[in-house]
Phi, psi and omega in degrees: 000132178300139181301330177293322176294323179297323177295319177298319182293336175293339180241037189302333182295343179278348191236052184262344185265201180285097190247138172258124177257108186260123182075028184291149176286164181274052180249207187265014187300318179299330177291334180275338180239083188297340179268359183271160171221162189246159172227115183238148172235016177247116187298324180293314179293322178298320179297319177296317180293319180294322180293326184261330184224064187307130176081001184257002177221142182246137178260110187195171176256352179245155179300133178304147182289333183300139181292154176211152184267337179203164180217147173242126174257122172277118189306122175277168181289319187281131176294318180298320179292321178299317179302312181297315184294316179299316181293319181296321179287315181298328180297338181261001191235033178304124181079004181236184192255138175240129180247151178226127180229141179184170180283148180299316183286350175274355177097031183297323181293321176297313182296325182298333179297334179292339180295338182295345176291341186248346183169204181257107184285151177227139172274120184266330185200156175215111182198162179054034182062024180232166174227150176239125181240156182219145172217138169274125186279090178274338180235084183288129179279171171288140179300131182286149174265107185300320181296330178290341179271356180294142173263131181239134176208168181241144175253126180278086181267165185299327181264018177117164182293142176250126178275131181239136178234124179232141181260161178306138179094346181281143180306134179056048185303120175080007181206162178270124179280161186293324180295313178296323178301320178293318179297321181300334180279352185223056176248020181273160173055041174275146177294145178287154178136228184257120183247134176250127168264102185271123185073059195288339180058233181278004175086018182300309183290315182299317179293319179298317181295319181294323179289322183282328181236069188298335181278348180276150172276126182243129176242131177252129184232135176207159180272344191254130182296326180289325175293318180296317177297321178296317180299319178297320179294320179295316177299314180298319181296337181251013178056046181242153178239127177204160179278132178241123190236133173271131179186151181261083176100180187295339180296339179273358185277156174294164173260177179058041178279148174268331182213140166241122177247132183204141165242079192285144175287153173233014173235141174227113186064225179265003184257140173288132187222112180257351193299316183299318180288318178300318178296319176305312184292326179286330187255355186304320183300329180288338183259347179264146170291159170305128185087354178294156192239141171249131169234123186226134174251141183206154172306141187291346177276353176270107188273074182280336183308320178300323179289319178299313184290330180286336188239345183234303182162185181307136184251127180248139173270110182281327183198160176212131179192146173055035177083012180237150172241142174251120184253149177227138174210152180235143177286125175287173179297319176251125185249136172291133184248009180294137176266004181289140180282131181287163177298321179298320178295318180297319178297318180297315182297321179296333183271358179296000000 
């Protein structure tokens, strides 16, 4: 059970009615509150909830239309996203209660100060390194327009400017990050066919690839609903068509790919998280055609080449700049399928 859920269960008598759990983890919390329903923007957690509590959680970027008597927001990492979510929930809760729960090191006390815009906040509990806050919404705000909160900018690329649209909560919101900038300089000579933008974010790479390789099929994949919505907006802004897929990791990706392009995240919330990228590197060969190519950009302190070479093939450094390395590897005709961790991988893990 997630520690934030445990804090809620310590105050279970407060949550007996028609409750909306926003950003809830994929644990058993819905099973403990039979009148509650969920709102998730994480595809992996939504899949867990759907498997265990079918029809009781919605995957979306907007507040569910179904009525609710109170709401709990699980504190997100992004301040901009937290602002939007609190306002969107408070707008539906005039005269009723809004709760906020999160880890102390994630900034719950800072976020709790925002509750004062709607009423007088109270701290109800502090346990499991988390805090639970409550406010009665005496001053309900106007419902926010999510599209009005989008950040829009243009990238001056060699084949013309690319319009980018990013929503609150999306990685590198409103700006181009250094890793993606390095990848954009090295998207030449890719094999034709099916290209995957893994962890697409606002769709910068996917849109660039579709414009540069119009005959190729391009798929953009991300775990976050706000990233997927941003990617669709970026494609639309540039009059491009591509497939946008929600999924938690490479297991949600198509097979028989010709290229995987990725600037994968290595943080989830306040915790360092390498698992999604490690799984990608171990499973990439299963999703690539023989001769298919992986291009990955990563901070230079993340020693991914040993994992790439153990599971895919020889790893080449195509470029290095601004603290990032761009790696390239191709699937050979015959692929090693052993799941055993190599000695190089074990050494790398010990040094984390």
